[in-house]
C-alpha positions in Angstrom: 44.9 -23.0 2.9 42.6 -25.3 4.8 39.4 -26.4 3.1 36.1 -25.9 5.0 33.5 -28.6 4.8 30.7 -26.1 4.2 30.3 -22.3 4.1 26.9 -20.7 4.6 26.4 -17.3 3.0 23.8 -15.3 5.0 22.7 -15.2 8.6 19.0 -14.8 8.5 16.6 -17.6 9.6 17.6 -19.8 6.7 21.3 -19.4 7.1 21.3 -19.8 10.9 19.1 -22.9 10.8 21.4 -24.4 8.1 24.3 -23.5 10.5 22.7 -25.3 13.4 22.0 -28.5 11.5 25.4 -28.6 9.8 27.1 -27.8 13.1 25.2 -30.7 14.8 26.4 -32.9 12.0 30.0 -32.0 13.0 30.7 -30.2 9.7 32.0 -27.1 11.4 30.3 -24.6 9.2 31.6 -21.1 8.6 28.8 -18.5 8.3 29.5 -15.3 6.3 27.0 -13.0 8.0 26.1 -11.2 4.8 24.2 -8.3 3.5 21.9 -7.9 6.5 23.4 -9.7 9.6 20.4 -11.5 11.1 18.3 -11.0 8.0 15.2 -8.9 7.6 14.0 -9.8 11.1 16.5 -7.4 12.6 14.3 -4.7 11.1 11.2 -6.1 12.7 10.1 -5.2 16.3 8.0 -8.0 17.8 7.6 -11.3 16.0 4.4 -13.1 17.0 4.1 -15.8 14.3 7.3 -17.8 14.9 6.3 -21.0 16.7 7.4 -21.5 20.2 7.0 -17.9 21.5 3.4 -17.5 22.7 4.1 -14.0 24.0 6.1 -13.0 20.9 9.8 -12.1 20.7 11.7 -9.2 19.3 13.2 -9.8 15.9 16.8 -9.1 16.8 16.5 -11.2 20.0 15.2 -14.2 18.0 18.1 -13.9 15.5 20.6 -13.6 18.4 19.2 -16.7 20.0 19.4 -18.6 16.7 23.0 -17.4 16.2 24.1 -18.5 19.7 22.4 -21.8 19.4 24.3 -22.7 16.2 27.6 -21.4 17.8 27.0 -23.7 20.7 27.4 -26.7 18.4 30.5 -25.3 16.7 29.3 -22.9 14.0 31.8 -20.1 13.3 31.1 -16.6 12.0 32.8 -14.0 9.8 31.4 -10.5 9.4 30.9 -8.9 6.1 29.6 -9.8 2.7 30.7 -12.5 0.3 32.0 -10.2 -2.4 33.1 -12.9 -4.9 32.6 -16.6 -5.4 34.3 -19.0 -7.8 32.1 -22.1 -8.5 34.0 -23.2 -11.6 35.9 -25.9 -9.7 36.0 -27.7 -6.4 36.9 -26.7 -3.7 34.9 -23.6 -4.2 36.5 -20.2 -3.4 34.7 -17.5 -1.4 36.1 -14.0 -1.0 34.8 -11.8 1.8 34.8 -8.0 2.0 38.4 -7.0 2.9 39.9 -9.7 0.6 39.9 -12.7 3.0 39.6 -15.8 0.9 38.3 -19.2 1.9 38.0 -22.6 0.2 35.1 -25.0 0.9 33.8 -28.3 -0.3 30.2 -27.1 -0.2 28.2 -23.9 0.0 24.7 -23.1 1.2 23.4 -19.8 -0.3 21.1 -18.0 2.1 21.8 -14.4 1.1 18.1 -13.5 1.2 16.1 -10.9 -0.7 16.1 -7.2 0.4 12.9 -5.2 0.3 13.0 -2.3 -2.0 12.8 1.1 -0.2 12.0 4.6 -1.4 15.4 5.8 -0.4 14.2 8.5 1.9 16.3 9.5 5.0 13.3 9.6 7.4 12.0 6.4 6.0 15.0 4.5 7.2 14.9 6.3 10.6 11.4 5.1 11.1 11.8 1.4 10.1 10.3 -0.6 12.9 8.5 2.5 14.2 5.7 2.6 11.7 7.5 1.9 8.5 7.5 -1.7 7.3 7.9 -3.9 4.3 5.9 -6.8 5.6 2.2 -6.7 6.4 2.2 -10.3 7.5 4.9 -9.6 10.0 3.7 -6.2 11.4 0.0 -5.8 10.5 -1.2 -6.9 13.9 0.4 -3.9 15.6 -1.7 -1.5 13.6 -5.1 -2.4 14.9 -7.6 0.5 14.3 -4.9 2.6 12.7 -4.9 4.6 9.4 -2.2 3.1 7.1 -0.7 3.9 3.7 0.6 1.2 1.3 2.9 2.3 -1.5 2.8 0.2 -4.7 0.5 -0.7 -7.6 1.2 -4.4 -8.2 -0.2 -7.7 -6.9 2.0 -7.4 -3.7 0.6 -4.0 -2.9 -3.0 -5.2 -3.3 -2.3 -8.3 -1.2 -0.6 -6.3 1.5 -3.4 -3.7 1.6 -6.1 -6.3 1.7 -4.4 -8.2 4.5 -4.0 -5.0 6.5 -7.7 -4.3 6.5 -8.0 -7.2 8.9 -6.5 -4.8 11.5 -6.5 -1.2 10.3 -9.3 1.3 10.4 -8.4 2.6 6.9 -5.8 1.6 4.3 -4.9 4.0 1.5 -3.0 2.8 -1.5 -0.6 5.5 -2.8 0.4 4.9 -6.4 2.5 7.1 -8.7 0.3 6.4 -11.7 -3.4 6.6 -12.5 -3.9 2.9 -12.9 -2.6 -0.3 -11.2 -0.2 -2.9 -12.5 -1.9 -5.6 -10.4 -3.8 -8.5 -12.0 -7.5 -7.9 -12.5 -8.6 -10.2 -9.7 -6.3 -8.5 -7.2 -7.5 -5.1 -8.4 -11.1 -6.1 -8.1 -10.5 -7.4 -4.6 -9.0 -4.1 -3.5 -11.6 -1.9 -5.2 -14.4 -3.8 -3.6 -12.9 -3.6 -0.1 -14.7 -0.8 1.8 -11.7 -0.1 4.0 -9.4 0.6 1.0 -9.0 4.0 -0.5 -6.7 5.2 -3.4 -4.5 8.2 -4.0 -3.6 8.3 -7.6 -0.6 10.1 -9.2 1.1 10.5 -5.9 4.7 9.9 -4.9 6.0 9.8 -1.3 8.8 12.3 -0.9 9.1 12.3 2.9 7.9 10.5 6.0 6.8 12.5 9.0 7.3 11.4 12.6 11.0 11.4 13.3 10.7 13.8 16.2 7.7 11.9 17.7 9.5 8.5 17.2 6.6 7.1 15.2 5.1 7.7 11.8 2.6 10.5 11.8 2.1 11.2 8.1 3.6 11.5 4.6 4.6 14.3 2.3 3.2 13.5 -1.1 4.1 15.0 -4.5 1.6 15.0 -7.4 3.3 13.3 -10.3 1.3 15.3 -12.8 1.2 18.8 -11.3 4.2 18.7 -9.0 2.1 20.0 -6.1 3.0 18.8 -2.7 0.6 18.0 0.2 0.6 16.2 3.6 -1.3 13.0 4.3 -1.9 11.9 7.9 -1.4 8.3 8.7 -0.1 6.0 11.5 2.0 3.7 9.4 3.6 3.2 6.0 4.0 -0.2 4.3 6.3 -0.5 1.3 5.1 -3.0 -1.4 7.3 -2.1 -4.3 9.1 -5.5 -4.6 12.1 -7.3 -3.3 15.6 -7.6 -4.8 17.3 -11.0 -4.4 20.9 -10.7 -3.2 22.4 -12.7 -6.0 24.7 -10.3 -7.9 27.8 -12.4 -7.2 26.2 -15.6 -8.6 25.3 -14.2 -12.0 26.8 -16.4 -14.7 27.5 -19.2 -12.2 24.1 -20.3 -10.8 20.9 -20.6 -12.6 18.7 -17.5 -11.9 15.2 -16.6 -13.0 14.4 -13.4 -14.9 14.2 -11.4 -11.6 17.4 -12.8 -10.2 16.1 -15.5 -7.7 18.2 -18.7 -7.6 16.4 -21.6 -9.2 16.4 -24.7 -7.0 16.7 -28.1 -8.6 15.5 -31.1 -6.7 14.6 -29.4 -3.4 17.6 -27.3 -2.4 20.2 -28.3 -5.0 21.3 -25.8 -7.6 22.7 -26.4 -11.1 26.2 -26.5 -9.5 26.7 -29.8 -7.5 27.8 -28.9 -4.0 26.0 -25.6 -3.9 22.6 -25.5 -2.1 20.1 -22.8 -1.7 17.7 -21.8 1.2 15.4 -19.0 2.2 14.2 -15.9 0.5 16.9 -15.9 -2.1 14.9 -18.6 -3.9 11.4 -18.0 -2.4 9.2 -15.6 -4.3 6.0 -16.7 -2.6 6.1 -17.2 1.2 9.0 -15.0 2.5 8.4 -15.9 6.1 10.9 -16.6 8.9 9.5 -20.0 9.5 9.6 -21.1 5.9 13.1 -19.8 5.5 14.2 -21.7 8.6 12.6 -24.9 7.2 14.4 -24.5 3.9 17.6 -23.9 5.8 17.1 -27.3 7.6 16.5 -29.0 4.2 19.5 -27.4 2.6 21.7 -28.5 5.5 20.5 -32.1 5.4 20.9 -32.2 1.6 24.4 -30.8 1.9 25.3 -33.4 4.6 24.1 -36.3 2.4 25.9 -34.9 -0.6 29.2 -34.6 1.3 28.8 -38.1 2.6 28.3 -39.4 -1.0 31.3 -37.5 -2.3 33.6 -38.9 0.4 32.3 -42.5 0.2 
């Protein structure tokens, strides 16, 4: 079995930028396209905050362009998820769905973090058509609209507050009668005249499939069980993210939530394994910051390989 110089796990902005830089360094990277080929941007309609596109660009188009750019310099791709990794000895072993096994001198982990969803059928049908998990990405498209935000933590308060820059009204839907958010974030939301609250309510359906756009929600009272309809133009989920790190448990250093802990920029606790993007970023979670960290990981990886072979 031939040994690859570097394998990149994940094909979002972090993974594809890492692929571009390692390919240009003549390392011939192999990209395992991962949990969500193209990353979360494939679920976004128009991206207006990625530098270089003054008129915006569709999320899938941006990811396709990044993929093609890395391929131009020699990056190769394999579809599917990395289902197993062995980091106990070098070269590392990576198993992809279907059982195909690869060996590699170095790995860049860019598997990302997936937004938590409610698990409703219509919710998934309307992603990108009024259902979103990123206010920063999509808030601009809801100017003068009535929106609902699901969640009760700091992220929900932050998303709701941000959305008031554009929306006419923002209603926070929470399944309990009190918030989990920090006091400062609660106070900021309570004091915002554009924000309303619906307490003890759970979203059980999203209306708008026939119209092709969100038109409202079906809510269930968590105390009485009574159901009612709530009209709105968009639904933002702010119930957290789940880092895609299951296969690294017991091998890489993870925090309590499961995010990979970077050591000295993009290095991990295992020499030769580097990390980039949302799989280690709890704070920013933007395409441009992910791409930047992909560049850093690629450059760190290249230097590490040079030192190993010197």
